[in-house]
N, C-alpha and C positions, 0 to 999 in steps of 0.2 A: 600536591599529591593528589590530585584529583586523578582519573584514569585515561589513559590518551586511547584515541578510536583513529585505528591504523585502516585505510583503504586502500586494496592491493590491487594497481592497474585500473580503477574506476574508469568506466567507459563516457559515460555522459556527464555532463559539468551541471546540469539540473539534478542528478542525484548525489552529487558534493554537495549542492549550496539546500539540498532538503535534509541532510543528513546532521549539515553544519546547523540549522534549525533547530532539529530533532535535539541535538547538543546544547544548544542555548536554553530551549523548554526546561532543561532538569541540570542547569549549570558545570554544565563541560566545556570545556575551550580548548583542550587542545587536541588539535585536528591534524592525522601527516598522512601523507599522499603518496606509495607507491607509485613512480611512474605512469601518471596518469595520461589517458590516451589522449586528448587532445590538449596537453599542453597545460601550462600554471604559470598567470594569473587566467582564469577563466569567468568571462563577462556572467554567462547565462548561471555559473554556479554563485555569484552575489548576487544577481536577480531573483533564486530560488530559495535565498536563502533568509529572504522577506526580514532583514534589517540586523541577522545574525551577521553584524558586520565583523564584530570583537574577536569572532571564531576563524572569518574568512580572512581578514587582515593579519593573525598569528598561524596560519596555514605553514606547513613544512613540508620540504617535496624533495624525497630522496630518490636515488639511481636504483636502488636494490634495498629489501627487505629487511638485512640483517644490518644495515645503516641505521633504519628506524627506530630497530628496538633495542639498541644497546644499551641503553640508559636503563630499561627497564629492570623489575626484579621478578616479574611475573606476569606471563603472558597468557591468554585464551583466544585461543583458536573457534570462530564460529562455524557451523556447519549442519545443514539439516540432513544430510547423507552417514551411514556407516562408513566408515573409514577404512575401517580393518589394521587401525590402530590400536599400539597396549598404551591407550591414556585414560586416565578418568574423565567421566563425559559426567555433567553438570546441567543443572539447570541455571536460567538466569535469577533466582531465590537464592539459591546454594553459593553463585559468583557474587552476587553483590556482597554478601556477608562476609566471602572472603576477602573481596578489593578494600572492603573498611577496616581489615586486619589489619590489611599490611599496611597503608594508608596508615593508622595508629602506629603503626614500627617503621613509619619512612621510609616505606617502599614503594614505588611507582608499577602499577598494573598498567596495562597495554590491549587489547581487545583487538583481533584481526578480522577484518572484515574481506571476503572476495570480489572477485568481478561477477557484473550483473549479470553474465550468459552460464558461468558455469563454478562459480567459490572460486576457493582457494586449492592450491593443488597440494598433496600428499607432503612435499617437500617442504614447502609454508607451513604445513598445519606441523611437520615436526621439530621448526622451532617451539613451540606452543610446549606449556606447562600440562595443559591439559583442554579439552573439547568441549565449547559452551553450545547448547542449542535447543532451541525453544519450543514447546510444548505445542507445537503445529500438528495440523492433522495429516498424517501421513500421506493421505490421496492428494493432498495441495499443501506440497511444505514450502514451496518455493517463496523466499520474501523480500520486498525491496529493500534494497541496504537500507534507506532513511527509517522504514518501520521495524528493521530488526534493531538498528542503532537507537531508536525512539523506545522498545522495550525494555533493553537492557538499560540505556539510561536511567528510563522511571524506575526499574528495582535499584540501581546502585542509589541512587538520590532517596526511596523510601526506606532502605536499609539505613540513612542515618539519621532517622528521627525514634524517638518513643511510640511506641506502640498507643498510647494515647492518646497523641495529637495526627499522628499520621501525617504531619507534616504539611497540612492543609493550612492555608496563606491565609486563611480568613475564616470567621464565624457568621452567624447569623446574632447579632446584639440583641443580648434578653434585656428587653425594656421595663419589667412588672418582676419583683421576686418572686418565688417559688411559693404556690398557698399553701398557708398551714394547714395544718390538721382541722384548727379549729374553724378555720373557713371554707373548708372542705365538707365538715360535716353541716354545715351551716348549707352549703348549697345539696346537699342529699335531702336532707330535712325537709327544704321548703319544695324540692322537687316532686318528695314523696307525700307531701302534704297537699300540692297541686292533683297530683295523679286519684289520690284520695278521695277529693272532693268531685272528678269525671268517674269515680266508680271503676277507677282503669282495673286496679289488683281486682281480678276475679278467676277461680272462687276462692271466698278468703284466709280460706288456708293456706294457699300458695305465696299470701303475699312475705312471708318471712323471705322465703326464696327470690322469688321476684324483685326484692328489694337489694339482697346481697348481690344477685346478678349485674343491676344496674349500678351499686357502690363500683363494681370490680371495673364495671365499663369505664365509669369518670373517671377512676382512680391511675388506669390505663394510661390515659391522657395526658398525664404528669401536669396538669392546669398551672398557671403561674394565678397571682393575684388579680390581675386585670380580668384575665378570663373569667375566674368563678364571678366575677361582679356582672362579666358579660351575661353569662349563662343566667345569673338569680332574672337580669333584666328580664331576660327572654321570659322567664318563666311568669313573670309579676307579669307582663304583658298578655301573655296570655292568660292569666287567672283574670284578666280586666276585662278582656271579651265579651263577657257576657253584659258589662254592662253596656256598650256601642249599640245606638238605635239601628234597627235591621228591617229592612222592608220583608214583605213574605214570604220571597225566597231567599232569604237569609243575607242577600246582600245590602250594604252601607251605602242609605242614600245619600247620589250629590248632593254636594253643599245647595243652597240657594244663592244665585246669582245676585249681585252686590247691585243694591238698590230696591231691593225687590220690597222691603219695610217700608221704603220711602212713598212708595206706588200705593200701599195699602193705605196708609193715614193720607 
């Protein structure tokens, strides 16, 4: 029940191939061609499809548009121009929701794309139920066929997932549990104690406000338990800094070369 992509009189095999690749990226595979200029099969199309061979192998070719759409329940015609036709005009997000609705009812949807140079003519658009257009800059509205197929295929796929996951195929694995409030408070108090030791909170009467701001900053980070331990280790290292030997310029002296103690003996 996935949408069919119908290319009307496509001129370049490369454009057919890149459109097939865009379809495959988002799970579409029904590609139909109406009288492609250079005939079919087309090796340039296969090369440009970049391993979307399952789409290329399933391509169906028709002599006229009416034959290509006769099994479809609802058709969109894509255009970037006002055709002065009394048809509803929608964007890709609305169209994707409608496509999913038809799929749920067992219907088939098709999307028409016109020729590279001048798109669809009014007679072809008249076969469609609605006009589908993209929110492009009116000063530069021309899109490559594959680009238009990609945008619409993406919106169709996105419409099939919940807002919570958005269809993202993977997430960064969480290797540590979220920090507990007790662990966070321990971090706050550790940091505040270390800052007290270096008289960071000046003037003293501003300490409560500064402490609240620091805690707010750290809580925004949504730290996990491992991150809290790491930060506490950093604070501990800084607290011990004054115990390390330094030269008069504040630099830690280089370690004595191995064997020096034996020479002194």
